[in-house]
N, C-alpha and C positions, 0 to 999 in steps of 0.2 A: 299563377301565370300572370305575366305582365300585361297591364292594360294598354301599354303604349304600342302603337303599330310598328311592325318591323320595317326598318329603313329599306328603301328601294335600292337594289344593287347599283342602279345607274346614278343614284344620288350620292353614293360614296365617293365617286370620282368625278369632279367637275369637268365641264367640256374642255376648259383650258388645261386640264391635267394637273392643276395645282389644288392643294387643300386650302380652304379659307375658314377663318374663324368669324362666325356671324357676330357683328357688333355694329353699333350706330356709326362708327367711324371707319368701317372696313374699307369702303371705296370712296371716302371723302377726302378732300384736301384740307389740311389743317390751316391753310391760309385763307380759307373761305369764311367770310364774316358771318354768313348764315349758319354755317356749321358751328362756329364758336358760340353763337347766341343759343344754339340748341343745347349746349353743355351747361347752361345756367340752371342748375338743379340744387335742391337743398343739400346742406353739408352736415355731416355727423359731427356733433360736439363731443370730443373724446374726454375732456376734463372740465365739464361745465361748472363744477363745484370749486374750482381753484381760482385764486386771485394771483395776478402777476404783479410784482413790485420791481421797479428798477431803481436801485440805490446809486446815486451819483458818486463817482469816484472823487472828482475835484471838489464837488459841493459838500460832500459829507465825509467820506473816508479820509481824505487828505487833511481834514481839520483835526484829526486825532480823536482822543477820547472825549473831549468836550462836546463834540457833535455825535460821535459814533456810539458811545455808551448809552446815552438816553434813547437813541433810535433802536438800538439792540434790545433795550428793556421793553420798548413799545412793541417791537416785533414779537418778542417772547410772550408778552401778555396776550397778543392776538392769536397765538397758536392754540389756545383753548377753544376758539370758536371758528377758526378759518384754516383752510389748507392753502399754503402759500408757495409760490415759485418765486424766488428772489434772484434777480439778475443784477450784476454789478458792472459799473463802469471802470475805466482804467485810470482816470484822473491825470494828475500833472505828469506822471511818468510817461503816459501815452503821448502827451504833447511833446515831451522832451525827445523821445525816440523818433517821433514823426518829424520833428525839426531836423534832426541829424540825418534821417533817411532821405528827406527831400533835398538837403544840401548835397548828399551823395548822388542824387539823381535816380533814386530807386523808384520803380513804377508803383502805381496805386495798389496793385495786388499784393506786393511785398509789404507796403505800409499797413494794409489790412491785417496781414499775418502777424506783424510785429505788435499791433495794438491788442490782438487777442491775448497775448502773453501777459500784458499788464492787467487787463481786466480779470484774467484768471487768478492772478495774485491777490487781488482784492476779494475775490470769491473765497479764497482760502482764509483770508483775514477774518471776514465776517463768519465764515463757517466755523472757525475756531472759537469765536466768541459765543456762537449759538449752539455749539456742540453739547453743552450740558442739558440743552432742551431737546436733544434728539435730532437736531437739524443736520442734514447730510449735504456735503459739497460734492457735486457730480462733475467729473471731467467731461469736456466737450465731446470726446470720442464716443461716449456711450449715452449722452444726454437724450438724443432723439429716440433711441430704442428703449431705454430703461426708465424714462421719466414716469410713465404710469405706474410701474412697479414701485419705484422709490416714493412716490407721492402717496401711495396706499400704505407703505410701511413706515413712513416718517411724517411728522406734522408739517414739515416744510423741506424744500431742497434749495440749494444755492448753486448758481451756475454763472459762468461768464456771459455777459449780455451781448457780446458781439455775435452776429450771424456768421456761420462758417463758410462765407464766400471765399476768404483767403485769397489765393492767387486769381480767383475768378471774380473778384469784386468788380462792380460796374465802374467804368471810368466816369468821373464827374464832368459836367459841362465846363466848369471853370476850375482851374487848379488841379491838384493831385490828391487832396485829402479824401479818404474813402467816404462816400456818402452814407453808406449803411453802417452806422456805429451802434453803440449799445442801446440807445433808445429804440432804434429801428429793429434791432435784433430781438429785444424783449417783446416788442409789439408783435412781430412775426410769430414768435413762439406762442403768445396768447391767442393769436388768430388761428394758427394751425390746430391747436388743441381745443379751441372753442371755450376759452376760460371766461369766467364771469366778468372780470374787468381788468384793466391795465392802468397802473398808477406809476407816474414818474416822481421820484422823491428828489427834489432839488433844494437849493438854498434861497429860493425866492418864493413868494406867496402864490405865484402863478404866472400868467401871461400879461404883459403890459404892452402899451403902444410903443414904448421905447425901453431901453435897458434901464431898470430902476436903480442900478448901481451907479450909473453916470448921470441919470436924470431922475431925481427923487420926485419930481412933479408928474412923471409919466402916469397916464390913466390906466387903471387896472381893468382887465377884461375877465368877467366872470364866466361867461358862456360864449362860445363861438363855433361856427360850423366850418366845414372844409371849404365851402363856397366863399364864405366871408374871409377866411384865412388867405385864400388865393387872391381875392379881390383887394384886400388891404395891403398886401405885399410889405409886411412889416420888416423893417431893416434888421432886426435882431430877434431871435427866438430862443427860448430856454430848452429847446429840444431839437433833435435832428430834423432838418427841413424836409428830408425825404419822407418823414412821417405823415406829412399832409397828403401825399399821393398814396401812401400805403393805406391810410384810413379811408380815403375815397374809394379804393378798390376792395376793401375788406368785406367779407361775407358774414363773419360771426361777431367780431368786436366792433361795436357801433360807436365807441367813444374811448378816449383816454383822459385821465385826470392828472393835473400837476399840483402837487402839494409841497409845502415847505417842511423839509425834514428837520429843520432846526426847531420846529414846533411839533414834536413827536406825538402829542395828543391828537393831532389831526389824522393819524393813521387809521384809527378805528372808524372815523367818519368816512374816510375814503373806501374802506372795505364795504360799508353799508351803502355805497353809492350816493352819499349825501355830500353836499357842497363843502369842501375843505380848501378849495383853491380855484383853479380854472378847469372847466370841462370843455374839451374839444370834441365836437360831435360830427358824425358823418352827415346827419341831416339835422333839421331843427328838432329839439326835444319834444315839441308838441305834435310832430307828425306821427301818425299811427303806423304800427308795424304792418308789413305786408301779410296777407292771409296765410302764406305758407311758412312764416317764421314762427316757431314755437315760442311761447312766453317763458321767461325765466324768473325764478325766485332768487333775487339777489340779496336777500336779507341775511341768510346764514348758509353754511355748507351742508352737505349731506352728513349723516352721523359719522363722526370721526372714528377711525379704526385704530 
């Protein structure tokens, strides 16, 4: 016999004649700031044992085998110890098609869709080179739903780094180039799944106060916070500028790292969260975590399957 009391007949039909689902947001306005603050609760980390890499298209893949083959070897060597989600950028082809599309007057959402195609092509290129190691390239149509399955079945997966905003891409404040590109998309993937870290693989050692390719005397920045990034207003960045705001609002990923993919030995250093380039942090690294935030072991993954 059930221990729960029988519902009252009058409780089944509300006074207003409508059925309601009891929840914290049932009768609240989603425009109320106090209601929004009440939704700030701990988030489940779905793949906390994974590391997310973003491989630059223009900085690495477009250089051909001289840059790509050594990095592929470094990634293959890392598979023995780490579960990886590898996102790719579109490279020079994306810039070319973007230039044509802007000349034709196409809107930002269409530009975003066109860029997805080129990044996906680079995912297939890297996927082919890493196929002998069991790495799987996942098409964007099934990535969000099937990623946990594939990451359990394979040592790593490769995907297009662009977020699937497509026609719904946010209009930028200046110009028409989509603000959420592959750096931002791979970060959002790491944030949603609660991955251990997020590494941008570029062709520079990290962040500088100016572009080191045009100013060799530019000062190197080893560590920087979101607050400092916003305050400095650096004229050029080696990553999508929108990443600053995404990191500021992130709940699970507290930093991202930039390393030089032309020095592939730095890859294992990045996996272990040791300094291999520049660390961009949500807060100062010395700040303690909040009490409700679970600690993470970032040294190695869970046992590989």
